[in-house]
Structures are given as C-alpha cells and as structure tokens.
C-alpha positions as CSV (number, residue, x, y, z in Angstrom):
1,M,132.6,-47.3,114.1
2,E,130.4,-47.4,117.5
3,F,131.2,-45.6,120.4
4,S,130.5,-46.9,124.0
5,L,127.4,-45.8,125.5
6,S,129.6,-44.6,128.7
7,L,131.9,-42.5,126.7
8,L,129.0,-40.9,124.8
9,L,127.2,-40.0,127.9
10,I,130.4,-38.6,129.5
11,S,131.1,-36.6,126.5
12,I,127.7,-35.1,125.7
13,F,127.8,-33.7,129.5
14,V,131.3,-32.4,128.7
15,F,130.3,-30.6,125.2
16,A,127.1,-29.4,127.1
17,I,128.7,-27.3,129.6
18,I,131.5,-26.2,126.9
19,H,128.2,-25.3,124.6
20,L,126.7,-23.3,127.9
21,L,130.0,-21.3,128.3
22,I,130.4,-20.5,124.7
23,S,126.7,-19.2,124.3
24,N,127.3,-17.3,127.7
25,L,130.3,-15.4,126.2
26,G,128.0,-14.5,123.1
27,I,130.0,-16.7,120.5
28,K,128.1,-16.4,117.2
29,T,127.9,-19.3,114.7
30,Q,127.8,-19.1,111.0
31,K,123.9,-18.4,109.7
32,S,122.5,-21.6,108.8
33,T,120.0,-19.8,106.2
34,K,122.8,-19.6,103.8
35,L,124.1,-23.2,104.6
36,P,122.9,-26.0,102.2
37,P,119.9,-28.0,103.5
38,G,120.9,-31.0,105.7
39,P,119.4,-33.0,108.6
40,K,118.1,-31.1,111.8
41,P,121.1,-31.4,114.4
42,L,120.9,-32.6,117.9
43,P,122.3,-29.9,121.0
44,I,125.9,-30.4,121.2
45,I,126.6,-33.3,119.2
46,G,124.7,-32.4,115.8
47,N,124.6,-35.3,113.0
48,I,127.1,-37.4,114.8
49,L,124.6,-40.4,115.2
50,E,123.6,-40.0,111.4
51,L,126.5,-41.6,110.3
52,G,126.3,-45.1,112.0
53,N,128.9,-47.6,110.9
54,Q,128.8,-47.0,107.2
55,P,128.7,-43.3,106.6
56,H,129.4,-43.5,103.1
57,Q,126.0,-45.3,102.6
58,A,124.3,-43.2,105.2
59,L,125.4,-39.9,103.5
60,A,123.9,-41.3,100.7
61,K,120.8,-41.9,101.7
62,L,120.4,-38.4,103.4
63,S,121.3,-36.9,100.1
64,Q,118.4,-38.4,98.4
65,I,116.4,-36.6,100.7
66,Y,118.5,-33.1,101.2
67,G,120.1,-33.0,97.7
68,P,123.6,-33.3,96.3
69,I,125.1,-30.9,98.4
70,M,123.9,-31.0,102.2
71,T,125.0,-29.7,105.6
72,L,125.9,-31.7,108.5
73,K,126.7,-30.4,112.0
74,L,129.5,-33.0,113.6
75,G,130.1,-31.7,116.9
76,N,131.8,-28.1,116.3
77,I,132.7,-29.1,112.7
78,T,130.4,-28.2,109.8
79,T,130.6,-30.8,107.2
80,I,129.5,-30.0,103.9
81,V,128.7,-33.0,101.8
82,I,128.7,-33.5,98.0
83,S,126.9,-35.9,96.0
84,S,127.0,-35.2,92.2
85,P,129.4,-35.3,89.3
86,Q,128.5,-31.5,88.5
87,L,129.0,-30.3,91.9
88,A,132.4,-32.5,92.6
89,K,133.8,-30.9,89.6
90,Q,133.4,-27.4,91.0
91,V,135.0,-28.0,94.3
92,L,137.6,-30.5,92.9
93,H,138.4,-28.9,89.7
94,K,137.2,-25.1,89.6
95,N,137.5,-24.1,92.9
96,D,141.2,-23.7,94.6
97,L,140.1,-22.5,98.1
98,I,138.5,-25.8,98.9
99,S,140.3,-28.2,96.2
100,S,143.8,-27.2,97.3
101,Y,143.3,-27.5,101.2
102,R,143.2,-30.3,103.5
103,A,140.9,-31.1,106.9
104,V,143.1,-33.4,108.7
105,P,142.0,-36.0,111.0
106,D,143.7,-35.5,114.3
107,T,145.4,-39.2,114.1
108,L,147.1,-38.0,111.0
109,R,148.7,-35.1,113.3
110,A,150.8,-37.9,114.9
111,L,154.8,-37.2,114.4
112,D,153.8,-34.1,112.4
113,H,152.9,-36.3,109.3
114,N,150.1,-33.5,108.4
115,L,153.3,-31.1,107.9
116,Y,155.7,-33.3,105.7
117,S,153.3,-35.5,103.8
118,V,152.4,-34.9,100.6
119,G,149.1,-36.3,101.0
120,W,148.0,-34.3,103.9
121,M,150.0,-31.0,104.3
122,Q,148.4,-27.7,103.3
123,P,149.4,-26.1,100.1
124,S,153.0,-24.6,100.0
125,N,156.1,-24.4,98.1
126,E,157.4,-27.7,99.7
127,W,154.1,-29.4,98.8
128,R,154.1,-28.5,95.3
129,I,157.9,-29.7,94.9
130,L,156.9,-33.1,96.6
131,R,153.9,-33.0,94.1
132,R,156.4,-32.4,91.0
133,I,159.0,-35.4,92.5
134,C,155.9,-38.0,92.4
135,A,154.9,-36.9,88.7
136,T,158.6,-36.8,87.6
137,K,160.7,-39.0,89.8
138,V,158.2,-41.4,91.1
139,F,155.1,-42.2,88.7
140,S,156.4,-40.9,85.2
141,S,155.7,-43.1,82.6
142,Q,159.6,-43.3,81.6
143,Q,160.2,-44.4,85.4
144,L,157.3,-46.9,85.4
145,D,158.5,-48.1,82.1
146,S,162.0,-48.8,83.4
147,T,160.8,-50.9,86.3
148,Q,158.2,-52.9,84.5
149,V,161.1,-56.0,84.6
150,L,160.8,-56.0,88.1
151,R,157.0,-55.8,88.1
152,Q,157.0,-58.9,85.6
153,K,159.5,-61.3,87.8
154,K,156.9,-60.4,90.8
155,V,153.9,-61.5,88.7
156,E,156.0,-64.8,87.8
157,E,156.7,-65.3,91.4
158,L,152.8,-64.7,92.1
159,M,151.8,-67.4,89.4
160,D,154.4,-70.2,91.1
161,F,152.6,-69.4,94.0
162,V,149.5,-69.7,92.3
163,K,150.3,-73.0,90.7
164,K,151.3,-74.8,93.8
165,R,148.3,-74.2,95.6
166,S,146.2,-74.9,92.7
167,E,148.1,-78.5,92.3
168,K,146.9,-79.1,95.8
169,G,143.6,-77.8,95.4
170,E,143.9,-75.2,98.0
171,A,142.1,-71.9,98.3
172,L,144.1,-68.9,98.3
173,D,143.0,-65.4,100.2
174,I,142.9,-63.0,97.2
175,G,143.2,-59.9,99.4
176,E,146.5,-61.6,100.7
177,V,148.3,-62.7,97.7
178,A,147.2,-59.2,96.4
179,F,148.8,-57.4,98.9
180,I,152.0,-59.5,99.0
181,T,152.5,-58.6,95.2
182,V,151.5,-55.3,95.3
183,L,153.6,-54.2,98.1
184,N,156.7,-56.1,96.1
185,F,155.8,-54.2,92.9
186,V,156.1,-50.8,95.1
187,S,159.2,-51.9,97.3
188,N,161.0,-53.1,94.3
189,T,160.2,-49.8,92.2
190,F,161.0,-47.7,95.3
191,F,164.2,-49.4,97.1
192,S,164.8,-52.4,94.5
193,M,163.9,-55.1,97.7
194,D,161.3,-57.1,98.3
195,L,159.0,-56.4,101.4
196,G,157.0,-59.3,101.0
197,D,156.8,-63.0,101.3
198,Y,154.2,-65.5,100.8
199,N,155.6,-67.8,103.0
200,S,156.6,-65.4,105.6
201,S,154.9,-63.9,108.7
202,K,156.4,-60.6,107.9
203,S,153.8,-60.0,105.1
204,Q,151.2,-59.9,107.7
205,E,153.0,-57.8,110.2
206,W,152.7,-55.2,107.3
207,K,149.2,-55.6,106.4
208,K,148.3,-55.2,109.9
209,N,150.2,-52.0,110.0
210,F,148.6,-50.7,106.9
211,C,145.4,-51.7,107.8
212,S,145.9,-50.3,111.2
213,I,146.6,-46.6,109.8
214,T,143.7,-46.6,107.3
215,E,141.3,-47.5,110.1
216,E,142.5,-45.0,112.8
217,A,142.8,-42.6,110.1
218,G,139.0,-43.3,109.0
219,T,137.4,-44.1,112.7
220,P,135.3,-41.3,114.4
221,N,137.3,-39.7,116.9
222,I,135.8,-37.3,119.6
223,V,138.9,-34.8,118.7
224,D,137.8,-34.2,115.2
225,F,134.1,-33.2,116.0
226,F,135.5,-31.4,119.2
227,P,139.1,-29.8,118.7
228,I,139.2,-28.5,122.0
229,F,140.1,-31.7,123.3
230,R,142.8,-32.2,120.7
231,L,145.9,-32.0,123.8
232,L,143.9,-34.7,125.6
233,D,143.7,-37.2,122.8
234,P,140.6,-39.1,124.8
235,Q,140.0,-42.1,122.6
236,G,144.0,-42.6,122.5
237,A,144.1,-42.5,118.8
238,R,146.7,-40.5,118.1
239,A,148.7,-42.4,120.5
240,R,148.4,-45.4,118.6
241,M,148.8,-44.1,115.4
242,T,152.0,-42.7,116.3
243,K,153.0,-46.4,117.5
244,Y,152.1,-47.5,113.7
245,L,153.8,-44.5,111.9
246,R,157.0,-44.6,113.9
247,E,157.4,-48.4,112.9
248,L,157.4,-47.3,109.1
249,I,159.6,-43.9,109.6
250,D,162.0,-45.8,111.4
251,F,162.3,-48.5,108.9
252,F,162.1,-45.8,105.9
253,D,165.0,-43.8,108.2
254,G,167.4,-47.0,108.2
255,L,167.1,-47.4,104.2
256,V,167.8,-43.7,103.9
257,E,170.7,-43.8,106.1
258,E,172.0,-47.2,104.4
259,R,171.6,-45.6,100.9
260,L,173.4,-42.6,102.3
261,K,176.3,-44.4,103.1
262,L,176.5,-46.1,100.2
263,R,176.6,-43.0,98.0
264,G,179.2,-41.7,99.8
265,L,181.3,-44.7,98.7
266,E,180.6,-44.5,95.4
267,M,181.9,-40.8,95.4
268,E,178.3,-39.1,95.3
269,T,177.7,-40.7,92.0
270,K,174.6,-39.4,90.2
271,T,173.3,-42.6,89.0
272,C,169.8,-43.2,89.9
273,K,169.3,-46.9,90.3
274,D,165.8,-46.7,91.8
275,V,163.1,-43.8,93.3
276,L,164.9,-43.7,96.6
277,D,168.1,-42.7,94.7
278,S,166.1,-40.0,92.7
279,V,164.6,-38.5,95.6
280,L,167.5,-38.4,97.7
281,Q,169.4,-36.8,94.6
282,V,166.6,-34.1,95.1
283,M,167.0,-33.6,98.7
284,L,170.7,-33.3,98.4
285,E,170.9,-30.5,96.2
286,E,172.2,-27.3,97.0
287,N,169.7,-25.0,99.1
288,S,167.2,-27.6,98.5
289,Q,163.8,-27.4,100.3
290,V,163.2,-31.2,100.4
291,T,164.4,-32.4,103.8
292,R,165.1,-36.0,105.3
293,L,161.7,-35.7,107.0
294,H,159.9,-35.2,103.9
295,V,161.5,-37.7,102.2
296,L,160.6,-40.3,105.1
297,H,156.7,-39.2,105.2
298,L,156.6,-39.1,101.4
299,F,157.3,-43.1,101.4
300,L,155.1,-43.8,103.7
301,V,152.0,-41.8,102.3
302,L,153.0,-43.5,98.8
303,L,153.6,-46.8,99.9
304,V,150.5,-47.0,102.5
305,A,148.1,-45.6,100.1
306,G,149.5,-47.1,96.9
307,V,149.5,-50.9,98.4
308,E,146.2,-50.6,100.1
309,T,144.1,-48.9,97.5
310,T,145.4,-51.5,94.9
311,S,144.9,-54.4,96.6
312,I,141.7,-54.2,97.7
313,T,140.4,-53.3,94.2
314,I,142.0,-56.6,92.7
315,E,140.0,-58.4,95.8
316,W,136.6,-56.6,95.0
317,V,137.1,-57.4,91.5
318,M,137.9,-61.0,91.8
319,A,135.1,-61.1,94.1
320,E,132.6,-59.3,91.5
321,L,133.6,-62.0,88.9
322,L,133.1,-64.9,91.0
323,R,129.5,-63.4,91.8
324,N,129.0,-63.3,88.1
325,P,130.5,-66.5,86.5
326,E,129.2,-65.5,82.9
327,K,131.5,-62.1,83.3
328,L,134.4,-64.2,84.6
329,E,134.2,-66.4,81.6
330,K,134.0,-63.3,79.3
331,V,137.2,-61.7,80.8
332,R,139.2,-65.0,80.3
333,N,137.9,-65.5,77.2
334,E,139.2,-62.3,75.8
335,L,142.5,-63.0,77.2
336,Q,143.1,-66.3,75.5
337,H,141.9,-64.5,72.0
338,V,144.5,-61.6,72.7
339,I,147.6,-63.6,74.6
340,G,148.5,-67.0,73.6
341,K,148.3,-69.5,76.2
342,N,152.1,-69.7,75.9
343,E,152.7,-66.0,75.2
344,Q,154.3,-63.8,78.3
345,L,151.5,-61.3,79.5
346,E,153.0,-57.7,79.6
347,E,152.0,-54.4,80.4
348,K,151.8,-53.6,76.9
349,H,149.0,-56.1,76.6
350,I,146.5,-54.3,78.8
351,S,145.4,-51.7,76.1
352,K,144.5,-54.6,74.0
353,L,141.6,-55.7,76.6
354,P,138.9,-53.5,76.6
355,F,136.9,-56.1,78.6
356,L,139.2,-56.1,81.3
357,K,139.5,-52.5,81.6
358,A,135.5,-52.1,81.6
359,V,135.5,-54.8,84.6
360,V,137.9,-52.4,86.4
361,K,136.2,-49.2,86.1
362,E,132.8,-51.4,86.9
363,T,134.5,-52.1,90.1
364,F,135.7,-48.8,90.8
365,R,132.2,-47.1,90.2
366,L,130.8,-50.0,93.0
367,H,133.8,-50.1,95.4
368,P,135.7,-47.0,95.3
369,P,138.9,-47.6,97.2
370,A,138.3,-44.0,99.0
371,P,134.4,-43.8,99.3
372,L,134.7,-40.4,100.6
373,L,137.8,-39.4,98.8
374,V,140.3,-37.4,101.3
375,P,138.5,-34.8,103.2
376,H,139.1,-31.4,101.6
377,K,138.7,-28.0,103.9
378,S,137.2,-24.4,102.9
379,Q,139.8,-21.8,103.3
380,E,137.5,-19.1,102.7
381,N,133.9,-18.8,102.8
382,V,132.8,-19.9,99.2
383,E,129.6,-19.6,97.4
384,L,128.5,-23.0,95.6
385,C,125.2,-23.2,94.0
386,G,123.7,-20.2,96.0
387,F,124.8,-21.6,99.3
388,I,127.8,-20.8,101.3
389,V,130.4,-23.3,102.1
390,P,131.7,-21.5,105.2
391,K,135.4,-21.0,106.1
392,N,137.2,-24.0,107.7
393,A,134.1,-26.1,107.1
394,Q,135.5,-30.0,105.9
395,V,134.3,-31.0,102.7
396,W,133.6,-34.5,101.6
397,V,132.6,-36.0,98.4
398,N,130.9,-39.2,98.2
399,V,131.8,-41.1,95.4
400,W,130.2,-44.0,96.4
401,A,127.2,-42.4,96.2
402,M,127.7,-41.0,93.1
403,G,128.6,-44.6,91.5
404,R,125.2,-45.8,92.8
405,D,122.8,-43.2,91.5
406,S,120.2,-43.9,89.5
407,S,120.2,-40.7,87.6
408,I,123.5,-41.4,86.1
409,W,123.9,-45.3,85.8
410,T,121.2,-47.2,84.5
411,N,120.6,-50.3,87.2
412,P,123.2,-48.9,89.4
413,N,123.4,-51.9,91.8
414,E,124.2,-54.4,89.2
415,F,127.5,-55.2,88.0
416,M,127.5,-54.7,84.5
417,P,131.1,-53.9,83.1
418,E,129.7,-53.8,79.5
419,R,128.3,-50.1,80.1
420,F,131.9,-49.1,79.9
421,L,132.3,-50.7,76.3
422,E,130.1,-48.2,74.8
423,S,131.5,-45.3,76.8
424,E,134.5,-42.9,76.9
425,I,134.3,-42.6,80.7
426,D,137.6,-43.3,82.3
427,F,138.9,-43.0,86.1
428,Q,141.7,-40.3,85.1
429,G,140.1,-37.5,86.9
430,H,138.4,-35.7,83.9
431,D,135.0,-37.6,84.0
432,F,133.6,-36.6,87.4
433,E,131.0,-39.5,87.1
434,L,134.0,-41.6,88.0
435,I,136.6,-40.4,90.3
436,P,137.9,-43.2,92.7
437,F,141.3,-41.4,92.9
438,G,140.0,-38.1,93.1
439,A,140.8,-35.2,90.6
440,G,142.4,-31.9,90.2
441,K,145.2,-30.7,92.6
442,R,145.0,-33.3,95.4
443,M,144.3,-36.3,92.8
444,C,146.4,-38.9,93.8
445,P,149.7,-39.2,92.6
446,G,149.9,-43.3,92.2
447,L,147.2,-43.6,89.7
448,P,150.1,-44.3,86.9
449,L,151.3,-47.4,89.0
450,A,147.9,-48.4,90.3
451,Y,146.5,-48.8,86.9
452,R,149.6,-50.8,85.4
453,A,149.0,-53.3,88.8
454,V,145.8,-53.5,89.0
455,H,145.5,-54.9,85.2
456,I,148.2,-56.7,85.1
457,L,147.7,-58.7,88.3
458,L,144.5,-59.4,87.2
459,A,145.2,-60.4,83.7
460,S,147.9,-62.7,85.3
461,L,145.5,-64.5,87.9
462,L,143.0,-64.8,85.2
463,H,145.0,-65.7,82.2
464,C,145.9,-69.4,83.0
465,Y,143.0,-70.0,85.8
466,D,139.7,-70.3,86.2
467,W,138.3,-69.9,89.8
468,K,135.9,-70.9,92.0
469,L,134.4,-70.9,95.8
470,P,135.8,-73.2,98.3
471,N,133.3,-75.7,100.0
472,E,130.7,-75.5,97.4
473,D,129.7,-71.8,98.7
474,K,127.1,-70.3,96.0
475,E,127.9,-67.1,94.2
476,E,125.0,-65.5,95.0
477,E,125.7,-65.8,98.6
478,L,129.2,-64.2,98.6
479,D,129.5,-62.1,101.5
480,M,129.7,-58.3,99.9
481,S,129.8,-56.2,103.0
482,E,132.2,-53.6,103.5
483,N,134.3,-52.6,106.2
484,F,134.6,-48.7,106.3
485,G,137.6,-46.7,106.9
486,L,139.7,-43.8,105.2
487,T,139.8,-47.1,102.3
488,L,137.1,-49.5,101.8
489,R,137.6,-53.3,102.3
490,K,135.7,-56.6,101.9
491,A,135.0,-57.1,105.5
492,Q,134.9,-60.7,105.0
493,S,138.2,-62.0,103.0
494,L,137.7,-63.4,99.6
495,K,139.0,-67.1,99.3
496,A,139.1,-68.8,95.9
497,I,140.6,-71.8,94.8
498,P,142.5,-71.7,91.2
499,I,141.8,-74.5,88.6
500,Q,144.4,-74.9,85.9
501,S,143.0,-74.2,82.4
C-alpha cells in the first residue's frame, strides 16, 4: 500500500495548484475547532502518510494519543475514526444519519456497482427490498436448514481430500482448501452447483479474482482523497476493477439467463429449488422494483464477501491453534468428547462445542475479517460526544483496535479463548466490544451462513486429524503478519500436515 515517489510528487504539485485556486476563490472549510482531535495535517495531502501500509494498526496507535474519536484529513476528505465500543454503538446503532449511509471507494463505482449492490448503495426502497431478500430468501434459518445436506456433502468431499493428503504426508494450504470448500458451500446454496474443485486450477482463478476485488477496494486511491480526479482514474484502479467485476457479472448473467429459459420451459413453475430461483421469483413479480442488474450485483457482493471473509477466518483460526498447541489439543478433546469418532458431524453439534465457539470468537477479536468495517458516511452534520462529525465525512470503525484495547480485554495480544467461556459477549451485533460483521442497519447479512460454515469446517478439520507445521517449523516462529485490504488476510499462506488420529 505504498505510492511511488514520482506519483506522489506529481500529485502534490497538482494538488497544490488546486488548493491555491480554491483558496483564492474564497471557499471556506469546516471549522476545525468543532472537529474531534487528531494529528496535524500536512498541506494538501493532509494525514495520508500517517496511514502507512497497515492503516488499521497505524490508526490504533494514533487513537492512543488522540482518543477513541479522532479526525484525519486525507486529501480533501475529512475522516472520523472510531475506536471504542461505546462510540461504535452511537455511530452504528443509534444514529441513522451515519449508520445507514456509505462512503464508496471510487473503484466500487465500476459498472455502477455502488448503485445496485446491497452492500454499497445508499438507503432507498430498493435497498430495503434487497435487505429483506437477504433476510428471508437467502440467509433465513429455514433456507439454511433446507440446504444443510448440500453443505454436509461438501464437508465429506473436503475430508476425502484431506485423507489423501494425510496418507501421503503432504501439507495442505489451509486458506486454499477453506476457500474452495466455502465457495462450494455458497455456490450450492445459491445456484445448486460447484464452482470450486480441489484438483483444478479453476478454483485459483476464482480466488485470484476475489482477492483482486478486495485488494483494489481497500488500496489507497488518489481519487478517494481528491474526488476531482474521478474522471481521470489516474492510477487505473477503476479500470482494473471494471475488468474483475465484469468477469463475475457476465458469469452470473449467464446463470440467470439459463434459469429464466428453464423456468419458461417449466411453465413458470413457482417451485423454488435454490436461492437463485427464489430471487428470480421476486424479480419477476408484477411491478417489482428488483431488476436484473440488482440480482447480478446482489450475487456478486454476497459471493465475494461471504467466501472471502469466511475462508480467511478459518485460516486465521488454524494459524492461532497451531501456534498454541495446548488450545488445539483442548478443542480436539472437546470434539472427541461430544462427537463419537464414528459419528457424523453435523451443524446441530455446534451448540454443544463451547470451547470451539470461544476459539472462533477469540480469532474474530484478534483478526476481524474487515478491520475497519465497510466505511460509513455522515449525511448531515452530526454531534457526537460534543464534537461535530461534518456532512460528507467518511467514518471508519476500527474494530481491530477495539479487539486489542487493554481497557476492554485482559492481555489483549494473547490468544486466550477461555476469556469467552465466562462471558456472554457474542459477535451477533449486540455486543459492541466484538463486531467483526458490523452492527445495525448495515450489518453483514451473510452472518448466519458464515457462522455455520466457520464452525462446521473447523470442527471437521479438527475432529479426526491432528495438525503439524511442515519442515519441522516451530510454532512460535509461525508468520502471523497481515495483508491489509478491504479484508484482512494472512500475508503468508498457512500450510499444515494433517495427522490421522
């Protein structure tokens, strides 16, 4: 996440001219005395350089100096950073003027994604309908219960693959197999088909596309700091994003077209076999406000966000357990106690695995899949703790910083799942100390499926197999560095060898 020196110098020169023109025109800026405190901005570029290549970590350090609400000036954009559960609750739960609106990165304006995507569009009747579709047609308990058999089959396929690697003594790329399995979880739930294959390069193409989308969306872009350059797209970021999104949109459009033809042959049957059928039925209703473009962008955002966040969480959990062998042994003992060795593991067993659930919570605390959540935007001037959050300011909620705050957590940098065995804190959006999926109106709609997928996959990987690092690597030397983007992936892929129990 570094700008080349030449690009930065050219940008500063251009921005200086623009700044002088604006100053000469007598355009006033928001009075800084009402803004929350923050580091003094440099001329023109403001605090851009403060972000470094790990913004979530840099912002956490700054919050220790300036407090849980602070102001950064990123080029022309005022940014308010929230770093405490109390203020997060004010922003995400109690203040519609901030919680409902999105600050949209320029890359996600590609193909008008921001106008049709449930994740990025501004509040509207169409947005509410799409949220309702997610709640009732995609991620409802009834829908997920009805597709449990499909996920169970995908787990069995995963375990067959793990068994073959175990017999050969070969290491698995945990992130890769998690990605493929979750991809098939979601694609079978949505479209009744596999998109991933453990023995095909096609899965790598999907993963590369998804990673490219989240990286482009999370990488600093001059246009986001200086919107006047939007038409120029000087870094080519929106052009690259257009290519990535177009590949997915064209694929989903082909699925929709095929399914519509099939429905026509079946005399427009109302039987809904999967999520695609259910969503198309809503689209085809008389006077429906859901268009084909809404459907395409809905599947795009749900697939990318759902697969990315779930698979990287599984990789982080496995990395933490391998670094802490005593915790790994404790999870495995729990699984063997609750589930017989020859008993089939099912989603209903999750509620009987308190330590596994605590391990997942602890991983979300240390490694939230979206460290700054998805950016919000203030629709009007909003008073917060005696300060003004100005109109059009973007608002970041640093859940990574909240997860490592010593005033909230004892020994915050240690992996201690036991802390959740005696705590009622959960990540369902009600306890603001732990909100990896956000909270309020913009909370991630895919949480119900992510919850099932993370726990059942981890339980399956750990139930019948012990795990060790390859090449006699030492647990304490395992690389835990982060690769920042819209999502927070491990910088170094985790490889481990499954050992048959």
